[in-house]
C-alpha positions in Angstrom: 16.3 101.3 92.3 17.7 98.4 90.3 15.6 95.2 90.1 16.8 91.9 91.7 17.1 90.5 88.2 19.3 93.3 87.1 21.5 92.8 90.2 21.7 89.1 89.6 22.7 89.6 85.9 25.4 92.2 87.0 26.8 89.8 89.5 26.9 87.0 86.9 28.6 89.2 84.5 31.3 90.0 87.1 31.8 86.4 87.8 32.1 85.5 84.1 34.6 88.3 83.7 36.7 87.0 86.6 36.6 83.5 85.2 37.7 84.7 81.8 40.6 86.6 83.4 41.8 83.5 85.1 41.4 81.3 82.0 43.3 83.8 79.8 46.1 84.5 82.4 49.5 83.1 81.5 50.2 79.7 83.2 52.1 79.9 86.5 55.7 78.6 86.0 56.4 75.3 87.8 59.6 74.1 89.4 61.3 71.2 87.7 63.0 70.1 91.0 61.4 67.6 93.4 61.3 68.0 97.2 63.8 65.7 98.8 63.6 64.3 102.2 67.1 64.4 103.7 66.5 63.1 107.2 64.0 62.0 109.8 64.5 60.0 113.0 61.3 58.0 112.2 59.3 57.4 109.0 56.1 55.4 108.8 52.6 55.3 107.3 49.3 55.5 109.1 46.2 54.9 106.9 44.0 56.3 109.6 45.8 59.6 109.5 46.5 59.8 105.7 47.1 56.8 103.5 49.1 58.9 101.0 51.4 60.7 103.5 54.7 59.6 104.9 54.7 60.5 108.6 58.1 61.9 109.7 59.0 62.5 113.3 62.2 63.9 114.8 64.8 66.2 113.3 63.0 66.2 109.9 65.0 67.9 107.1 63.9 68.7 103.6 65.6 70.2 100.6 64.0 71.9 97.5 66.4 73.6 95.1 68.3 76.1 97.3 65.8 75.8 100.2 66.6 73.8 103.4 63.6 73.2 105.8 63.7 71.6 109.2 60.9 70.8 111.7 59.9 68.5 114.5 57.5 66.4 112.4 55.9 66.4 109.0 53.4 64.8 106.6 55.3 64.3 103.3 53.1 63.8 100.2 55.8 62.7 97.8 53.5 62.1 94.9 52.2 65.7 95.1 55.6 67.1 95.8 54.2 68.8 99.0 54.6 68.5 102.8 53.1 69.8 106.0 55.6 70.7 108.6 54.9 71.1 112.4 56.9 72.3 115.4 59.9 74.5 115.3 59.7 74.9 111.6 62.6 76.7 110.0 63.2 77.4 106.3 66.5 78.8 105.0 66.8 80.1 101.4 70.2 80.8 99.9 71.6 81.8 103.3 69.8 85.2 103.0 66.3 84.6 104.0 65.0 82.6 107.0 61.3 81.8 107.8 60.4 80.5 111.2 56.9 79.3 112.3 55.0 76.7 114.2 53.3 75.3 111.1 54.2 75.4 107.4 52.4 74.1 104.3 54.8 73.8 101.4 54.0 73.1 97.7 57.1 72.3 95.8 55.4 72.5 92.4 53.8 75.9 93.0 56.9 76.9 95.1 54.5 78.3 97.7 55.1 78.2 101.5 52.2 79.0 103.9 53.5 79.7 107.4 51.2 79.9 110.3 51.5 80.9 114.0 54.4 82.8 115.5 55.8 83.5 112.1 59.2 85.4 111.8 60.7 86.2 108.4 64.3 87.4 108.6 66.2 89.0 105.7 69.4 90.9 106.3 68.8 93.3 109.2 65.0 93.1 108.9 62.5 91.0 110.8 58.8 90.5 109.9 56.6 89.2 112.6 53.0 87.9 112.0 50.7 84.9 112.6 49.9 84.1 108.9 52.3 84.6 106.0 52.4 83.2 102.5 55.8 83.2 100.8 55.8 82.9 97.0 59.3 81.7 95.9 58.5 82.3 92.2 57.7 86.0 92.7 60.1 86.1 95.7 57.3 87.8 97.7 56.0 87.3 101.2 52.6 88.7 102.3 50.6 88.7 105.5 46.9 89.4 106.0 46.1 89.2 109.7 48.3 91.9 111.0 52.1 92.1 110.9 55.2 94.0 112.3 58.4 94.8 110.4 61.4 95.7 112.5 64.8 97.0 111.2 67.6 99.0 112.8 65.8 102.3 112.9 62.0 101.6 112.5 59.1 99.5 113.5 56.2 99.2 111.1 52.8 97.6 111.8 49.7 97.2 109.7 46.8 94.8 109.1 48.0 93.7 105.7 51.3 93.9 104.0 53.9 92.3 101.8 57.7 92.1 101.6 60.0 91.5 98.6 63.4 90.1 99.5 64.7 90.9 96.0 64.0 94.6 96.2 63.7 94.8 100.0 60.5 96.8 99.4 57.6 96.4 101.9 54.1 97.5 101.2 51.7 98.1 104.1 48.0 98.7 104.1 45.3 99.5 106.7 46.2 101.2 110.0 49.9 101.6 109.2 52.1 102.8 112.0 55.8 103.5 111.5 57.6 104.2 114.8 61.1 105.8 115.1 62.8 107.2 118.1 62.6 110.6 116.4 59.1 110.5 114.9 55.9 108.6 114.3 54.2 108.1 110.9 50.6 107.1 110.6 49.0 106.1 107.2 46.6 103.9 105.5 49.1 102.8 102.7 52.9 103.0 102.9 55.8 101.7 100.9 59.0 101.2 102.8 62.5 100.1 101.7 64.5 98.3 104.4 67.8 98.9 102.5 67.5 102.7 102.1 65.1 103.6 104.9 63.0 105.5 102.5 59.2 105.5 103.0 57.0 106.3 100.0 53.7 107.9 100.9 50.8 107.0 98.6 47.8 108.0 100.8 46.8 110.3 103.6 49.7 110.2 106.1 50.7 112.1 109.2 54.3 112.4 110.5 54.8 113.8 114.1 58.2 114.7 115.5 58.0 116.7 118.7 56.3 120.0 117.7 56.7 119.3 114.0 53.8 117.8 112.0 53.8 116.7 108.4 50.6 115.9 106.4 51.0 114.4 102.9 49.2 112.2 100.5 52.0 111.7 98.1 55.7 111.8 98.6 58.9 110.3 99.9 60.3 110.4 103.5 63.9 109.5 104.4 63.5 108.0 107.9 67.2 108.0 108.6 68.1 111.6 107.5 64.8 113.2 108.4 64.3 114.7 104.9 61.2 114.5 102.8 60.1 115.2 99.2 56.3 115.9 99.4 53.8 116.5 96.6 50.1 117.4 96.1 49.6 120.2 98.6 51.5 118.7 101.5 51.7 120.6 104.8 54.5 121.1 107.3 53.4 122.7 110.6 55.0 123.7 113.9 53.7 125.5 116.9 50.9 127.4 115.2 52.7 128.0 112.0 52.4 125.9 108.8 53.7 125.9 105.2 51.8 124.3 102.3 52.8 123.9 98.7 52.5 121.9 95.5 55.8 120.3 96.3 58.1 120.5 99.4 61.7 119.4 99.9 61.8 119.4 103.6 64.9 118.9 105.8 64.5 118.5 109.5 68.1 119.4 110.4 70.0 122.7 109.7 70.2 122.4 105.9 67.9 124.3 103.6 64.4 123.2 102.8 62.5 124.3 99.6 58.8 124.7 98.6 57.5 125.1 95.1 54.2 126.1 93.5 51.5 128.1 95.3 53.4 128.2 98.6 51.3 129.4 101.6 53.0 130.1 104.9 50.6 130.9 107.8 51.5 132.1 111.3 48.3 131.8 113.2 49.7 133.1 116.4 50.9 136.4 114.9 48.2 136.5 112.2 50.2 136.8 109.0 50.8 134.9 105.8 53.6 134.5 103.3 52.8 133.4 99.7 54.7 132.8 96.5 55.8 130.1 94.0 59.2 129.5 95.5 60.3 129.5 99.1 63.7 128.4 100.5 64.0 128.2 104.3 66.0 126.7 107.2 64.4 125.8 110.5 67.6 126.0 112.6 68.9 129.3 111.0 65.5 131.0 111.1 66.2 131.9 107.5 63.8 132.1 104.5 63.8 133.4 100.9 60.9 133.7 98.5 60.4 134.6 94.9 58.0 134.4 92.0 54.7 136.2 92.8 55.8 136.5 96.4 53.6 138.5 98.8 53.6 139.0 102.6 50.1 139.4 104.2 49.6 140.8 107.7 46.1 140.7 109.2 47.0 141.3 112.9 45.2 144.7 112.6 41.7 145.4 111.5 43.0 146.3 108.0 45.0 143.7 106.2 48.4 144.8 104.9 49.8 143.3 101.6 53.4 143.7 100.3 54.8 142.3 97.1 58.3 142.2 95.6 60.3 140.2 93.1 62.0 138.4 96.0 62.0 138.4 99.8 64.6 137.4 102.4 64.0 136.8 106.1 66.7 136.4 108.8 66.1 135.7 112.5 68.5 136.5 115.3 68.6 135.4 119.0 66.1 132.6 118.2 64.0 131.3 121.1 65.3 134.1 123.4 63.7 137.2 124.9 65.8 139.3 122.6 64.8 137.6 119.3 64.4 139.9 116.4 64.0 139.5 112.6 65.1 141.2 109.4 62.9 141.2 106.3 64.4 142.4 103.0 62.3 142.9 99.8 64.1 143.4 96.5 62.9 145.0 93.2 59.4 146.3 92.3 58.2 146.6 95.9 54.5 147.5 96.2 52.4 147.6 99.4 48.7 148.1 100.0 46.5 148.7 103.0 43.3 150.6 102.9 44.8 153.6 104.8 48.4 153.5 103.5 50.2 152.4 100.3 53.8 152.4 99.2 56.1 151.8 96.2 59.9 151.5 96.1 62.7 149.6 94.6 63.9 147.8 97.8 62.8 147.6 101.4 64.3 146.4 104.7 62.3 145.8 107.9 63.8 145.3 111.4 61.5 143.9 114.1 64.0 145.1 116.7 62.9 148.7 116.3 59.9 148.1 114.0 61.5 150.3 111.4 60.9 150.0 107.6 63.5 151.5 105.3 62.5 152.1 101.7 65.3 152.7 99.1 65.6 154.2 95.6 62.9 156.8 95.0 60.3 155.5 97.4 56.7 156.9 97.6 54.4 156.6 100.6 50.7 157.5 100.4 48.2 158.0 103.3 44.7 159.1 102.4 45.2 162.3 100.4 48.9 162.7 101.3 52.0 161.7 99.4 55.6 161.4 100.8 58.6 160.9 98.6 62.4 161.3 98.7 65.6 159.4 98.0 65.0 157.2 101.1 62.1 156.8 103.6 62.2 155.4 107.1 58.9 154.5 108.8 58.6 153.4 112.4 55.5 151.3 113.2 53.5 151.0 116.4 51.2 147.9 116.3 51.4 147.9 112.5 50.3 151.6 112.3 52.7 154.3 111.3 54.2 156.1 114.3 56.7 158.4 112.5 58.5 158.8 109.2 61.9 160.2 108.2 62.4 161.2 104.6 66.0 161.7 103.6 67.2 163.9 100.7 64.9 165.6 98.2 62.0 165.1 100.6 58.6 166.2 99.3 55.2 166.1 101.1 52.1 166.7 99.0 48.5 167.0 100.2 45.9 167.0 97.4 43.1 169.5 97.9 41.7 169.3 94.3 42.9 168.6 90.8 44.7 172.0 90.6 45.6 172.8 94.2 48.2 170.8 96.3 49.8 171.8 99.6 53.5 171.1 99.1 56.4 171.0 101.4 60.0 170.2 100.2 63.4 170.1 102.0 66.5 168.1 102.5 65.2 166.1 105.5 61.6 165.7 106.6 60.4 164.1 109.9 56.6 163.4 110.4 54.8 162.2 113.5 51.5 160.4 113.6 48.8 159.6 116.2 46.2 157.0 115.6 47.4 156.7 112.0 46.9 160.5 111.4 49.9 162.9 110.8 49.9 165.7 113.4 53.4 167.3 113.1 56.1 167.6 110.4 59.5 169.1 110.8 61.5 170.0 107.6 65.1 170.9 107.7 67.5 172.6 105.1 66.4 174.3 101.9 62.7 174.4 102.9 60.1 175.4 100.3 56.4 175.6 100.9 53.3 176.1 98.7 50.3 176.3 101.0 46.6 177.1 100.2 45.0 178.5 103.4 41.2 178.7 104.0 39.1 181.3 105.8 36.6 180.8 108.5 33.9 179.9 106.0 36.2 177.2 104.5 36.8 179.2 101.4 40.3 179.0 99.8 42.0 182.4 100.1 45.0 182.0 97.8 48.4 180.4 97.8 51.3 181.2 100.1 54.8 180.5 98.8 57.6 180.6 101.4 61.2 179.5 101.7 63.4 179.1 104.8 65.8 176.8 106.6 63.6 175.1 109.3 59.9 174.5 109.3 57.4 173.0 111.7 54.0 172.2 110.4 51.0 171.3 112.5 48.0 169.3 111.2 44.6 168.3 112.5 41.8 166.4 110.8 44.1 165.9 107.8 44.4 169.7 107.2 47.3 172.1 107.8 46.5 174.2 110.8 49.7 176.1 111.5 53.1 176.7 109.8 56.0 178.0 111.8 59.4 179.0 110.2 62.5 179.3 112.4 65.1 181.8 111.2 65.1 184.0 108.1 62.1 183.4 105.8 61.0 184.7 102.4 57.4 184.5 101.4 54.6 185.9 99.4 50.9 185.5 99.1 49.1 185.1 95.7 45.4 185.4 95.1 43.9 182.4 93.5 43.4 184.1 90.2 46.9 185.6 90.1 49.0 182.5 91.0 52.0 182.5 88.6 52.0 179.2 86.7 55.8 178.8 87.5 55.1 179.0 91.2 52.0 176.8 91.5 54.1 173.7 91.8 57.5 173.3 93.4 60.4 172.2 91.1 60.3 168.6 92.3 56.5 168.3 92.5 54.8 165.2 91.0 51.5 163.6 91.9 52.0 159.9 91.3 48.4 158.7 91.5 48.9 156.5 88.4 51.6 154.5 90.3 49.7 154.2 93.6 48.5 150.6 94.4 44.7 150.5 94.3 44.0 147.1 95.7 45.6 143.9 97.1 45.7 142.5 93.5 47.1 145.7 92.1 50.4 145.2 94.0 51.5 142.6 91.4 51.2 145.2 88.5 54.4 147.3 88.3 54.0 150.8 86.9 57.2 152.9 86.5 57.4 156.6 86.8 56.8 158.5 83.6 59.9 159.8 81.8 61.3 162.9 83.3 59.6 162.5 86.7 62.3 160.5 88.6 64.4 162.3 91.3 67.3 164.2 89.9 70.8 163.8 91.4 71.0 165.4 94.8 72.1 169.0 95.0 74.5 168.1 97.8 76.0 165.4 95.5 75.4 162.8 98.2 75.8 159.3 96.8 72.4 157.6 96.5 72.1 154.8 99.1 70.9 151.4 98.0 69.4 148.5 99.9 71.8 145.8 101.4 72.7 143.3 98.6 70.5 140.3 98.0 72.0 136.8 98.2 69.2 134.4 97.1 70.2 130.8 97.2 72.4 130.8 100.4 72.2 132.4 103.8 75.2 134.7 103.4 76.7 135.9 106.6 75.9 132.9 108.8 78.1 130.1 110.1 76.7 126.5 110.2 75.1 127.3 113.6 73.2 130.2 112.2 75.3 132.9 113.9 75.2 136.3 112.1 78.2 138.1 111.0 78.9 141.7 110.1 78.3 140.9 106.4 74.7 140.3 107.2 73.6 143.7 108.5 75.5 146.8 109.7 73.9 146.2 113.2 74.5 142.5 113.6 78.2 142.8 114.7 77.0 144.0 118.2 73.8 142.1 118.5 75.1 138.6 119.2 74.5 135.2 117.7 71.5 133.0 117.0 70.7 129.6 118.4 68.9 126.5 117.0 65.4 126.8 115.8 62.6 124.3 115.4 60.1 124.4 112.7 58.8 126.8 110.0 57.7 129.4 112.5 61.2 130.9 112.9 62.1 130.3 109.3 59.3 132.2 107.6 57.6 134.4 110.1 58.6 138.1 109.9 
């Protein structure tokens, strides 16, 4: 603990430092003009009151430079170029600023007016109400220190301490600041406000509430007239259990697009999912969002968290705030997804919440435990975020790994698989079916390899093992003992085991690994044109009118699904 002597010496040092600062400060400029008494009904001296003061009573009027001051009575110290005004005091400066109070002390040399009791400073369309205000004419600055209220056309601001500059129309408020507007309320400890532009500059912890919307920021700018904000330093916009946080936010309360930059985190607490990236563009009223730069969707509504990454995402919402509301999520380029029980890789992806269907385009691969599905296009239907069924279109291939040399393989033109509790139980393969299957005997010993070809196959599984294979129609097949399997028949012609591509963790989804040369799918035998994902349109919500109504350009299904209505908050914009 410091000694009393040390504390005394420290205090003395601080005092000396303050005195030195005052002595070395530049001298305050002084006015050359004198205060002139223009009129008073009565003028007299009273030595008992003040021998140096002229006592003025009735319609008192002073002039100092461009300032005219009137009052009921005054004490005029002509030698000191000062006066004390009492009763209905009114000061007009250059026909732009008016100061009204019950009492005013004016120093013409220092050009300082000290107004007390029922003070009102009027400047253009703004009114400042307080009980104690000092107005410095040299700095053109008025400041209050016992509580004040600023009122303009749109807003009412109150605080314990503040100042107002008529030259810049900039107000600074400190301590228990409240800004009230018919549309919102802003609470802060420090706030800068411009009465000409209606912009509020946030320089400390601040909360803005507007209906269900809430904004928290410690650094930023808010346009109180247009409802837009430019927020920095991890500001947060929240609405009905959903929130978006970023290094910087360009927020727009109406239907125009808002943007978020740098470590963006969107959280939907009600539906238990998150959306992250370094760039997000969204519209509250359209229920529209785009994301890029390390973008990732995270769903933790189930026991196992699901992560999906792509170069860019796009989310659209239809029938907002109705019982038939549904969303469309599109992911473009280098899509990688990971969950402990299922992983996927593709070029592009589309998800519709209307039927809980995920469609993966351009050589997609889907893994589940020791099984791998691939084809030109894969559709997966979800039930409570678990796979309910899959539909692989064109060049379909299912592979089940038994060991490093033996793989159960099923190939065909179309493959439909059905799941229960996340486990595949039935697969139906149609057109140009080919099978390589390694059966086991009752002692769980591998017998050999069955190679079969046909037109329609139904495959039954249990406990992740093939239990029964049924061909319909003509079938060709043969059985090879393990030691006599022809090398050319061990693997189907389109077989590949893409373990080196498979996402291994939630962090591995950001590492893109392409297929090795020569392992990509060949042009289809049926010469069917390869389908691609719907085109991306980052930067503008293509296919929507100003009200957010979808058009046929947005999705093949939207032409018959109606229109969207207004939305409120980031929940509809970013949740998927």
